[in-house]
C-alpha positions in Angstrom: 151.3 271.1 -60.5 154.4 269.0 -60.2 153.6 265.4 -59.2 155.7 263.4 -56.9 156.7 261.0 -59.7 157.6 263.8 -62.2 159.5 265.7 -59.4 161.5 262.6 -58.7 162.3 262.0 -62.4 163.4 265.6 -62.8 165.7 265.4 -59.7 163.6 267.5 -57.3 164.1 266.6 -53.7 161.2 268.6 -52.3 158.5 271.1 -53.3 156.0 273.5 -51.7 152.9 275.0 -53.2 150.7 278.0 -52.3 147.2 278.6 -53.8 146.6 281.8 -55.7 143.3 283.2 -54.6 141.7 286.0 -56.6 138.7 287.7 -54.9 137.8 284.6 -53.0 138.1 282.1 -55.8 140.9 279.6 -56.5 142.8 280.9 -59.6 145.7 278.5 -59.5 148.6 277.2 -57.5 152.2 278.4 -57.4 154.8 275.7 -56.7 158.5 275.9 -55.9 160.6 272.8 -56.2 164.2 272.2 -55.0 166.8 269.9 -56.4 169.6 270.7 -54.0 169.6 271.8 -50.4 166.1 272.0 -48.8 165.2 275.3 -47.3 163.3 275.6 -44.1 159.5 275.1 -44.9 158.4 278.0 -42.8 160.8 280.4 -44.6 159.9 279.3 -48.2 156.2 279.2 -47.4 156.3 282.7 -46.1 158.1 284.0 -49.1 155.9 282.2 -51.6 152.7 283.3 -49.8 153.8 287.0 -50.1 154.6 286.6 -53.8 151.3 284.9 -54.6 149.5 287.8 -53.0 151.2 290.1 -55.4 150.3 287.8 -58.3 146.7 287.7 -57.1 146.5 291.5 -56.9 148.0 291.8 -60.4 145.5 289.3 -61.8 142.6 291.0 -60.0 143.6 294.4 -61.4 143.9 293.0 -65.0 140.5 291.4 -64.7 139.0 294.6 -63.3 140.5 296.6 -66.2 139.1 294.1 -68.7 135.7 294.3 -67.1 135.8 298.1 -67.2 136.8 298.2 -70.8 133.9 295.8 -71.7 131.5 297.9 -69.7 132.5 301.1 -71.4 132.2 299.4 -74.8 128.6 298.3 -73.9 127.8 301.9 -72.8 129.2 303.3 -76.1 127.2 300.7 -78.1 124.0 301.5 -76.2 124.5 305.2 -76.8 125.0 304.7 -80.5 121.9 302.5 -80.7 119.9 305.2 -78.9 121.2 307.9 -81.3 120.3 305.7 -84.3 116.8 305.2 -82.9 116.3 308.9 -82.4 117.6 309.6 -85.9 115.2 307.1 -87.3 112.3 308.5 -85.3 113.1 312.0 -86.5 113.3 310.8 -90.1 110.1 308.8 -90.1 108.2 311.2 -87.9 108.9 314.9 -87.7 110.8 315.1 -91.0 108.1 313.4 -93.0 105.4 315.6 -91.4 107.3 318.7 -92.3 107.8 317.5 -95.9 104.1 316.8 -96.2 103.3 320.3 -94.7 105.7 322.0 -97.1 104.0 320.2 -100.1 100.6 321.2 -98.9 101.6 324.9 -98.5 103.2 324.9 -101.9 100.0 323.5 -103.3 97.9 326.1 -101.6 100.3 328.8 -102.9 100.0 327.5 -106.4 96.2 327.6 -106.1 96.1 331.4 -105.5 95.3 333.1 -108.8 98.0 335.7 -109.5 95.4 338.1 -111.1 93.5 338.5 -107.9 95.1 341.5 -106.2 93.1 341.0 -103.0 94.8 337.6 -102.5 98.3 338.9 -103.1 98.9 339.3 -99.3 97.8 335.7 -98.8 100.3 334.5 -101.4 103.1 336.4 -99.6 102.2 334.8 -96.3 102.1 331.4 -97.9 105.6 332.0 -99.4 106.8 332.9 -96.0 105.2 329.8 -94.5 106.8 327.6 -97.1 110.2 329.2 -96.5 109.8 328.7 -92.7 108.9 325.0 -93.1 111.8 324.5 -95.5 114.2 326.1 -93.0 112.9 324.0 -90.1 113.3 320.9 -92.2 116.9 321.8 -93.0 117.7 322.4 -89.3 116.0 319.1 -88.3 118.0 317.2 -90.9 121.2 318.8 -89.6 120.3 317.7 -86.1 119.5 314.2 -87.2 122.7 314.0 -89.1 124.7 315.1 -86.0 122.9 312.5 -83.9 123.5 309.6 -86.3 124.3 310.3 -90.0 122.1 308.3 -92.3 124.8 308.1 -94.9 127.0 306.1 -92.5 124.3 303.6 -91.8 123.3 303.3 -95.5 126.6 303.5 -97.3 129.4 302.9 -94.8 132.5 304.7 -93.7 134.0 305.5 -97.1 131.1 307.8 -98.5 130.5 309.2 -95.0 134.0 310.5 -94.7 133.9 312.0 -98.2 130.7 313.7 -97.2 132.3 315.1 -94.1 135.1 316.5 -96.3 132.7 318.1 -98.7 130.8 319.8 -95.9 133.9 321.1 -94.2 134.4 324.9 -94.5 138.1 324.4 -95.4 139.5 322.3 -98.2 140.0 318.6 -97.2 142.1 316.1 -99.1 140.7 312.6 -98.6 142.5 309.3 -99.2 140.1 306.5 -98.0 141.2 303.0 -98.9 138.4 300.8 -97.7 136.6 297.9 -99.2 133.2 296.8 -97.9 131.7 297.5 -94.5 133.5 297.4 -91.2 132.0 296.6 -87.8 129.3 299.1 -86.9 131.0 300.4 -83.7 134.2 300.9 -85.6 132.5 302.8 -88.4 130.6 305.1 -86.0 133.7 305.8 -83.9 135.8 306.5 -86.9 133.2 308.9 -88.3 133.0 310.9 -85.0 136.8 311.0 -84.8 137.1 312.6 -88.2 134.1 314.9 -87.7 135.5 316.2 -84.5 139.0 316.7 -85.9 137.7 318.6 -88.9 135.5 320.8 -86.8 138.4 321.6 -84.5 140.6 322.4 -87.5 138.2 324.9 -88.9 136.7 326.3 -85.8 139.5 326.3 -83.2 142.8 325.9 -85.0 141.9 328.3 -87.8 143.4 326.0 -90.4 143.4 326.7 -94.1 143.5 323.0 -95.2 143.3 319.5 -93.8 143.8 315.9 -94.9 142.1 312.6 -94.0 143.6 309.2 -94.6 142.0 305.9 -93.7 142.8 302.3 -94.5 142.9 298.8 -93.0 146.1 297.0 -92.2 145.6 293.5 -91.0 142.8 293.6 -88.5 143.2 297.3 -87.6 141.6 300.4 -89.1 144.1 303.3 -89.2 142.9 306.9 -89.5 145.1 310.0 -89.7 143.9 313.6 -89.8 146.2 316.5 -90.2 145.7 320.3 -90.4 147.9 323.3 -90.8 146.3 325.3 -88.0 147.7 326.9 -84.9 148.3 323.6 -83.0 148.3 323.5 -79.2 145.4 320.9 -79.0 145.3 318.5 -76.1 143.0 315.9 -74.6 142.2 318.4 -71.8 141.7 321.5 -73.9 137.9 321.2 -74.0 137.7 320.7 -77.8 136.0 317.3 -77.7 139.2 315.3 -77.9 138.7 313.9 -74.4 135.4 312.4 -75.5 137.1 310.9 -78.6 139.8 309.4 -76.4 137.1 307.8 -74.1 135.3 306.4 -77.2 138.5 305.0 -78.7 139.6 303.5 -75.4 136.2 301.8 -74.9 136.7 299.9 -78.1 140.3 298.9 -77.2 141.8 301.3 -79.6 144.8 303.7 -79.6 144.9 307.4 -80.2 147.9 309.6 -80.8 147.9 313.4 -80.7 150.8 315.5 -82.0 149.9 319.3 -81.8 152.9 321.6 -81.2 152.0 325.2 -81.0 152.1 326.9 -84.4 152.8 323.7 -86.3 149.4 322.2 -87.0 147.7 319.2 -85.4 148.0 315.5 -86.3 145.6 313.0 -84.9 146.1 309.2 -85.5 143.7 306.5 -84.4 143.9 302.8 -84.5 140.8 300.7 -84.0 140.9 296.9 -83.9 138.4 295.2 -86.2 138.3 292.3 -83.7 137.6 292.3 -80.0 141.3 292.5 -79.1 142.2 295.3 -76.8 145.2 297.5 -77.8 145.2 300.2 -75.2 145.3 304.0 -75.4 148.4 306.2 -75.9 148.9 310.0 -76.2 151.9 312.1 -76.7 
């Protein structure tokens, strides 16, 4: 606010101020000062009042957007925590029980004397039971890995991305330049971005090869995934990209999609390692 003394020293002859009110609270004051001819007070007050309403609306919209982004980030964090808890419960509960059951069945199978013909059928049934338990255990591990990969929690993003590449049905070139651990939400989001992109490349784009690059520049994690598939992907195509966009946006990141028909798909993501919000863009 311009005081009367300062205004006089600066050569202002008069000034008028209008409060800026945002959702019922005083946010600030807008002041206009005049050094030359004084305008009619009613005219300038009306103009200034109208302008401060626009300013107040812009401030309210910015605050609402910031609150929405923070709320979405909390929702993503809560969902990740729930997935991690489910994965831990599966690992410590159902998986361990299946492992114990498989060991018990193998022990029972080993105790069947091979020379007793009348027990041969029992041995066959035990073999089938062991195979069934082993299959159920593998399926449960795959489910747990999809919910929240243990390798990501244990080793971080670098080994997790390399594991994704090894499991991909198509060859994947990996260039991951990361040192140490990143913020948990960033690691989880980056993992799901790469997992979804590689799944789309093999399943939907019918690609023959793909590449994954990841590295930190300043305080931003940059990830680039490219495939030589059919292209034509979009955030509204039902391939999971819309969910990735929402996740990236919730963390204040940016996502770029370039997927011309017949020319492959390139997906680039930038995730801030700090709380700074950097928006979402697609093309």
